[in-house]
C-alpha positions as CSV (number, residue, x, y, z in Angstrom):
1,M,54.0,61.4,18.0
2,R,53.0,57.8,17.8
3,I,52.9,54.7,15.5
4,V,49.6,54.9,13.7
5,A,48.6,51.2,13.1
6,G,49.7,47.6,13.2
7,R,51.3,45.7,16.0
8,F,52.8,48.8,17.6
9,G,49.8,51.0,16.8
10,G,49.3,53.7,19.4
11,R,52.8,53.4,20.8
12,R,54.6,56.6,21.5
13,L,57.8,57.6,19.5
14,H,60.4,60.0,20.9
15,V,61.6,63.0,18.8
16,P,65.0,64.8,19.1
17,A,64.9,68.2,20.6
18,G,65.4,71.2,18.3
19,R,64.6,71.7,14.6
20,D,67.2,69.5,12.9
21,T,64.8,66.6,12.6
22,R,61.4,66.9,10.8
23,P,59.6,63.7,11.4
24,T,56.8,62.6,9.0
25,G,53.5,63.4,10.7
26,E,50.9,60.8,11.7
27,R,48.4,62.0,9.1
28,V,50.9,61.7,6.3
29,R,52.2,58.3,7.5
30,E,48.6,57.0,7.8
31,A,47.8,58.1,4.2
32,L,51.1,56.8,2.8
33,F,50.8,53.3,4.3
34,S,47.2,53.1,3.2
35,I,48.4,53.7,-0.4
36,L,51.3,51.2,0.0
37,G,48.9,48.6,1.4
38,D,50.2,45.0,1.2
39,A,53.5,46.0,-0.4
40,V,55.0,46.4,3.0
41,A,54.0,43.1,4.4
42,G,56.9,40.7,4.4
43,A,59.2,43.2,2.7
44,R,62.7,44.2,3.4
45,V,62.4,48.0,4.0
46,A,65.0,50.8,4.0
47,D,64.3,54.1,5.8
48,L,66.8,56.6,4.4
49,Y,67.5,59.7,6.5
50,A,65.5,57.9,9.2
51,G,65.5,60.8,11.8
52,T,63.2,59.3,14.5
53,G,62.7,56.1,12.6
54,A,59.0,56.8,12.4
55,L,58.6,55.7,8.7
56,G,60.6,52.5,9.1
57,L,59.0,51.6,12.5
58,E,55.6,52.2,11.0
59,A,56.5,49.8,8.2
60,L,57.6,47.2,10.8
61,S,54.4,47.7,12.7
62,R,52.5,46.9,9.5
63,G,54.3,43.7,8.7
64,A,57.7,44.4,7.2
65,A,60.1,41.5,7.7
66,Q,63.2,43.6,8.2
67,V,63.8,47.3,8.4
68,D,67.2,49.1,8.0
69,L,67.2,52.6,9.4
70,Y,69.9,54.8,7.8
71,E,71.0,57.8,9.8
72,S,74.2,59.7,10.7
73,G,73.1,62.5,13.1
74,R,74.0,61.8,16.7
75,P,70.8,63.2,18.3
76,A,68.7,61.2,15.8
77,L,70.6,58.0,16.4
78,A,70.1,58.3,20.1
79,V,66.3,58.8,19.6
80,I,66.2,55.9,17.1
81,A,68.0,53.6,19.7
82,R,65.5,54.6,22.3
83,N,62.4,54.1,20.1
84,V,63.7,50.7,18.9
85,G,64.5,49.6,22.4
86,E,61.1,50.7,23.8
87,L,59.3,48.8,21.1
88,G,61.5,45.8,21.7
89,C,62.1,45.2,18.0
90,D,66.0,45.1,18.0
91,G,66.1,41.8,16.1
92,E,64.0,43.1,13.2
93,V,65.7,46.5,12.9
94,A,69.2,47.4,11.9
95,V,70.5,50.9,12.5
96,V,73.0,51.8,9.7
97,R,75.2,54.6,10.9
98,V,76.4,56.1,7.6
99,P,76.2,59.4,5.9
100,L,74.0,59.3,2.8
101,P,74.2,59.0,-0.1
102,R,77.8,57.8,-0.2
103,G,77.4,55.4,2.7
104,L,74.8,53.3,0.9
105,G,76.8,50.3,-0.3
106,A,76.2,46.9,-1.9
107,G,73.9,44.5,0.0
108,P,70.5,42.8,-0.3
109,A,67.9,44.5,-2.4
110,Y,64.9,46.3,-0.8
111,G,61.3,45.8,-1.7
112,V,60.3,49.2,-0.2
113,V,62.6,52.3,0.2
114,L,61.3,55.2,2.3
115,C,63.3,58.4,1.7
116,D,62.6,61.5,3.7
117,P,65.7,63.7,3.5
118,P,66.2,67.3,4.7
119,W,64.0,69.2,2.3
120,G,65.0,71.3,-0.7
121,K,68.6,70.0,-1.0
122,Q,68.1,67.2,-3.6
123,L,69.5,64.7,-1.1
124,G,66.6,62.3,-1.9
125,E,67.5,62.3,-5.5
126,A,71.1,61.7,-4.8
127,A,70.2,58.8,-2.4
128,I,67.9,57.2,-4.9
129,D,70.6,57.5,-7.6
130,R,73.1,55.7,-5.3
131,L,70.5,53.1,-4.3
132,L,70.0,52.2,-8.0
133,A,73.7,52.4,-8.8
134,V,74.5,49.7,-6.1
135,G,71.5,47.5,-7.0
136,R,69.6,47.9,-3.8
137,L,66.1,48.2,-5.2
138,A,64.5,44.8,-6.0
139,P,62.6,44.3,-9.3
140,G,59.0,45.5,-8.6
141,G,60.3,47.4,-5.6
142,L,58.9,50.8,-4.5
143,V,60.6,54.0,-3.7
144,V,58.8,56.7,-1.7
145,L,60.3,60.2,-1.7
146,E,59.0,62.8,0.7
147,E,59.8,66.5,-0.1
148,A,58.4,70.0,0.4
149,Q,55.6,71.0,-1.9
150,G,56.9,71.8,-5.4
151,K,60.2,70.1,-4.8
152,L,59.5,66.6,-6.1
153,P,61.4,65.6,-9.2
154,A,59.5,65.6,-12.5
155,A,58.3,62.4,-14.1
156,A,61.2,62.6,-16.6
157,W,63.7,62.3,-13.8
158,W,62.1,59.1,-12.6
159,E,61.8,57.7,-16.1
160,A,65.5,58.4,-16.8
161,R,66.3,56.0,-13.9
162,G,63.9,53.3,-15.1
163,L,61.3,54.0,-12.5
164,L,57.6,54.6,-13.0
165,V,55.7,57.0,-10.8
166,D,52.6,55.2,-9.4
167,D,51.3,58.1,-7.3
168,E,52.0,61.6,-6.1
169,R,50.1,63.2,-3.2
170,R,50.2,66.5,-1.3
171,Y,49.4,66.9,2.4
172,G,49.8,70.5,3.6
173,D,53.4,71.5,2.9
174,T,54.4,67.8,2.3
175,A,54.6,66.1,-1.1
176,I,55.1,62.4,-1.6
177,A,56.0,60.5,-4.8
178,I,55.7,56.7,-5.0
179,A,57.7,55.1,-7.9
180,R,58.1,51.5,-8.9
181,R,60.9,49.6,-10.5
182,P,59.3,47.4,-13.2
């Protein structure tokens, strides 16, 4: 697995052994960041349920100003530390070791939030609810939710939270929704 594009393009990322972590594949990341375009450049980015850190590190590679990687699993945290260390981007990345969603507290608002939780457990919805409750999504900010096919929340769920769905895509067994806070 590697970073697709940007200043770290082509650099290898490590993945935890076993099946507990399901990193977003290169093809999906390439498509996602093509859709996000310039929204990432200069943004403060959160990667919720970071796993390997692939989504957040891809954002950093493509010009994000700061990336916060939220993760609580020990094997994943060890891999994130290795990936961040090998890329030499410690000063631009904060690893936030908290269980989600309850560990997400008050702090600066994010311009882009990438959320790839364990699939089929509605953890992404809970994390987004918490993110909004503590005011961590900036006006005009984007939320990306990755889930299994058929498991994304309906448009009414997003609208009830004051978010507008800009795009939904499917890639094999992966589905992605991109929503915006007006």
